[in-house]
C-alpha positions in Angstrom: 0.0 -0.4 -0.3 1.7 3.7 -1.2 2.2 6.3 1.6 -0.7 8.4 0.7 -3.6 6.1 -0.9 -6.7 8.2 0.1 -5.4 11.3 0.5 -5.7 14.6 -0.9 -2.9 17.2 -1.0 -2.9 21.3 -2.2 0.7 22.1 -2.9 1.1 26.0 -3.1 4.2 26.7 -4.9 4.1 24.2 -7.0 5.7 25.0 -10.2 9.2 25.4 -8.3 11.6 23.0 -8.2 10.5 21.8 -4.7 6.7 21.8 -5.4 7.0 20.1 -8.4 9.6 17.0 -7.1 7.0 17.2 -3.7 4.1 16.8 -6.5 6.0 13.8 -8.1 6.4 11.9 -5.1 2.8 12.9 -4.0 1.5 11.3 -6.9 3.5 8.2 -6.7 2.9 7.3 -3.4 -1.2 7.3 -4.0 -2.3 10.8 -3.4 -4.2 13.2 -5.3 -2.9 16.3 -5.6 -4.4 20.1 -6.3 -1.4 22.2 -7.5 -1.7 25.9 -6.7 0.5 28.4 -8.4 0.3 32.2 -9.8 1.9 31.4 -13.5 -1.6 29.4 -15.9 1.8 28.5 -18.4 3.5 27.3 -15.7 1.1 25.1 -14.3 0.2 23.5 -17.3 3.9 22.8 -17.9 4.4 21.0 -14.5 1.2 19.0 -15.4 2.8 17.6 -18.6 5.7 17.1 -16.5 4.6 15.1 -13.4 1.2 13.2 -15.4 -0.9 11.2 -13.3 -3.5 13.2 -15.2 -6.7 11.4 -13.3 -4.5 12.2 -9.8 -3.6 15.9 -10.3 -5.6 19.1 -11.1 -4.4 23.1 -11.0 -5.5 26.3 -9.7 -4.3 29.7 -10.5 -3.9 31.8 -7.3 -1.3 34.6 -6.0 -0.3 32.9 -2.3 -1.1 36.3 -0.9 -5.0 37.1 -2.3 -7.5 35.6 0.1 -10.1 35.4 -2.2 -8.0 33.3 -4.5 -6.6 30.5 -1.5 -9.9 30.5 -0.7 -11.2 29.3 -3.7 -8.3 27.1 -4.4 -9.3 25.4 -1.5 -12.8 25.3 -2.6 -11.5 23.6 -5.8 -9.6 21.2 -4.1 -13.0 19.7 -2.2 -15.0 19.9 -5.1 -12.7 17.9 -7.5 -11.3 15.3 -5.1 -13.7 15.5 -2.2 -11.6 17.1 0.7 -8.1 18.3 2.0 -5.8 15.9 3.9 -2.0 17.6 3.1 -1.1 21.2 2.7 2.3 22.0 1.7 2.4 25.5 1.9 5.3 26.2 -0.4 5.2 29.2 -2.2 8.3 31.8 -1.3 10.1 34.6 -2.5 13.7 35.0 -1.6 13.1 38.7 -2.7 16.2 40.9 -3.2 19.7 40.9 -1.2 20.4 44.8 -0.1 21.8 46.0 3.1 18.3 46.5 5.4 18.9 50.1 5.2 18.8 49.9 1.5 15.7 48.0 1.3 12.3 50.1 0.5 9.3 49.4 2.0 7.1 47.6 -0.5 10.6 45.4 -1.5 10.4 44.7 2.3 6.6 43.9 2.5 6.6 42.2 -0.7 8.4 39.2 0.9 6.2 39.3 4.3 3.4 39.5 2.1 4.4 36.1 0.3 6.2 34.6 2.7 4.2 35.0 5.9 0.3 36.1 4.7 0.9 33.7 2.0 1.2 30.6 4.7 -1.2 32.2 7.0 -4.0 32.1 4.6 -3.4 28.5 2.8 -3.6 26.9 6.8 -6.3 29.5 7.5 -8.9 28.4 4.5 -7.6 24.7 5.0 -8.8 24.1 8.9 -12.5 23.6 8.0 -11.9 21.0 5.3 -9.1 19.1 6.8 -11.7 19.4 10.3 -14.4 17.4 8.5 -12.1 14.7 7.2 -10.9 14.0 11.2 -7.7 15.8 10.8 -4.7 16.3 8.5 -1.1 17.3 7.6 0.2 20.7 7.3 3.9 21.5 6.2 5.1 25.1 5.7 8.5 25.5 3.9 10.8 28.5 6.3 14.4 27.6 6.0 18.0 27.2 7.7 17.4 31.1 8.1 14.3 30.5 10.0 16.9 30.2 12.8 19.8 32.3 12.4 20.6 35.1 10.7 22.7 36.2 7.6 23.7 39.8 6.1 21.9 41.3 3.5 18.3 39.2 3.9 16.5 40.8 6.5 13.3 40.4 4.9 13.5 37.3 3.9 15.2 36.3 7.2 12.6 38.0 9.2 9.5 35.8 7.0 11.1 32.5 7.5 11.9 33.1 11.4 8.2 34.5 11.3 6.9 31.0 9.6 8.9 28.8 12.2 7.0 30.7 15.2 3.3 30.3 13.3 4.3 26.5 12.7 4.8 26.0 16.3 1.1 28.6 17.5 -1.0 26.6 14.3 -0.5 23.5 15.6 -1.1 24.4 19.4 -4.3 25.6 18.2 -5.3 23.2 15.8 -4.1 19.8 17.8 -7.0 19.0 18.9 -8.5 18.6 15.7 -6.5 16.3 14.7 -4.4 18.4 12.4 -0.2 18.4 12.5 1.6 21.7 11.7 5.0 21.2 11.0 7.9 23.5 9.1 10.8 22.3 6.7 14.0 24.2 7.4 15.9 23.9 4.1 19.4 25.0 3.6 20.7 25.5 0.0 19.0 23.8 -2.3 19.6 23.3 -6.0 17.2 25.2 -7.7 16.3 28.7 -9.2 15.9 30.6 -6.1 19.4 29.7 -4.7 21.1 30.7 -8.3 19.2 33.6 -8.0 20.6 34.4 -4.4 24.1 34.0 -6.0 23.8 36.5 -8.6 22.8 38.8 -6.5 25.1 38.3 -4.0 28.0 38.0 -6.6 27.0 39.4 -9.8 30.5 39.2 -11.0 31.2 35.8 -10.2 27.8 33.9 -8.8 30.2 30.2 -9.3 32.4 32.1 -6.6 29.7 32.5 -4.7 28.7 28.8 -5.2 31.8 27.5 -4.4 32.0 29.8 -1.1 28.0 28.5 -0.2 29.0 25.4 -0.4 32.5 24.9 1.6 30.2 26.6 4.8 28.1 23.3 4.4 29.7 20.4 6.8 28.6 18.2 3.9 30.3 20.4 1.0 27.4 20.4 -0.8 23.9 21.3 -2.3 20.8 19.6 -1.3 18.2 19.1 -4.2 14.8 19.1 -4.5 14.1 15.5 -4.3 15.2 15.4 -0.9 12.8 17.7 0.4 10.2 16.0 -1.2 11.3 13.0 0.6 11.1 15.0 4.2 7.9 16.6 3.1 6.4 13.2 2.3 7.3 11.4 6.0 5.4 14.7 7.1 2.1 14.3 5.3 1.9 10.6 5.9 0.8 8.7 8.7 4.5 7.6 9.6 4.6 11.1 11.4 1.6 10.9 13.4 3.0 12.2 16.5 4.7 14.7 15.3 3.1 18.3 15.6 5.0 21.9 16.0 8.4 20.7 14.7 10.6 22.6 12.8 12.7 20.3 10.3 16.2 21.5 9.0 18.1 19.6 6.2 20.9 21.7 5.3 23.7 19.1 5.4 24.5 20.5 9.0 25.0 24.1 8.0 23.3 24.8 11.2 24.4 22.0 13.5 28.2 24.0 14.4 
């Protein structure tokens, strides 16, 4: 029996590397999956790549739009009959600048997507999950939700907020049988890290990549597939007594 047989999942930020890898894994483990993202073209491309046509659908929504977030959940219930799993994965890295150089719009955009977007997805999944007798909510935080780094104040603040939100939500929703946990990835080999490398070292992003890799005890970036496997554990009944936790997967970077 597959680990997610009979389960229905919503994945936001579904067209990114982590979102798509998690979609593929959840589908292979028997779940039905609603992909949520801002771009119809990217969602359609993801649908073609992941296959499993009868078990996957998509909904175009901006994570910061409450009406759209609510409608995405309603569409999932209508299409697949309920919601058991939410992977609140939509996020943005923002711009890399000293904090005094950030504009209000730049700082606020990151908080709106990374914090408000998570809250809205969770908020509108509570009742459908309660009707199913419980569920699992997973939010994407970051290693820098546990520490600070220079020139990333908006991103660091947003991911600290996600970690705190997850702990509070876990306490509020435990009696409903809804578990809430967070993933805290370190550098993952995907588009977001390429953007960070280019912003931090526009003249030589490869040198920045080498510098970051050297700071990781395992001396490499992680992969989206590795993040997806931890998300699968938290989505499945194997983690049935796990809630309010923040799981680091950063090659040991946060251990020192």
